[in-house]
N, C-alpha and C positions, 0 to 999 in steps of 0.2 A: 334215744329212749324218752327224754323229756318231751320232745315234740310229739311223740306218739301218745303220751299221757294227756297232753294238752288237747290234741285232736279228739281224744276219746271223751274227756271230761267236759270240755267247753260246750258242746252241743246240749249236753244234759243240763248244765247250769243255765244256758240260754233258754231252754224250754221251761225250766222252773221259774225263771224271772218273768217270762211271757205269761205263764199261767197265773202267777201272782198278780200281775197287772190286770188280767182278765177278771180274776176273782174280785179284786178291789172295785172294778167298774160295776160288776154285777151287784155286789153288796151295797155300794153307794147308790145305785139306781133303785134297788128295792127299798132302801132306807128313805130315799127322797120321795118315792111314790107313796110309801106308808105315811110320811109326814104330810104330803100333799092331801091324801085322802082324809087323814085326821084333821087337817086344817079345814077342809070342806065341811066335815061333820060337826066340828066344835066351833067353827067360825073364829078360830085363833090363827094368828100369823106365825109361821115358822121360817127361819132363814134357809129355805130349801135350796135356793140357787147357790148360795155360798157353800153349803155343805157338800152339794153334789160337785161343784167346781173343785173343791178340795180333794174329793175322791178321784176325780179325773186327773188332777195334777199329780197326785201320788201315783196313780196307775201309769201315767206317762213317764214318770221318773223310772219306774221299774222297767218299762218297755224300752226306754232310752238306754238304760244300763245293759239290757240284752243286746241292743243294736251295737253298742260300743264293744261288747265282747265278741260280736260277730266279726269285727275287724281282725281279730286274732286268726280266724280260720279262712279268711278270704284268700283266694288263689290267683285271681286275675284282676287286672286294672278295671275292666268293665264292671265286675262285681263291686269293686271299691267305689266306683262312681254312683252306682245304684244305692249302695249302703250309705254313702255320704248324703245323697239326696233325702233318704229316709230319715237320717239323723237330723238334718237341717229342718225338715218339715215337722218332726216331732218336737224339736226345740222351739220352733215358732209357735206351735200349738200350745206348749207349756207356757210360753211368754204371754200369749193372748189370753189364756185362762187366768194367769196371775193378774194381768191387767184388768180383766173383767171383774175379778174378785175385789180389786181395790175400788172399782167404780161402784 
């Protein structure tokens, strides 16, 4: 019974987390572009790169959480390998963005 509930609820939660990550990227991109355009018009400097990198990092955290939840519903070893590769790539991306922000 519990397994059935997990199999029913987990994909919904995964989709919500993925959607949240996508929305964060979209909002961050719009905000960065707005500040970029504002900077051109007013000749002021805004920390666009840092703010956009923070948005990307936060979005990656949500998407990484979704990938981790996917491990609950994986049925085969081949799917697990693919999922592990995706998780590793997203973790590397998050690390690179954090490193870039510090620079």
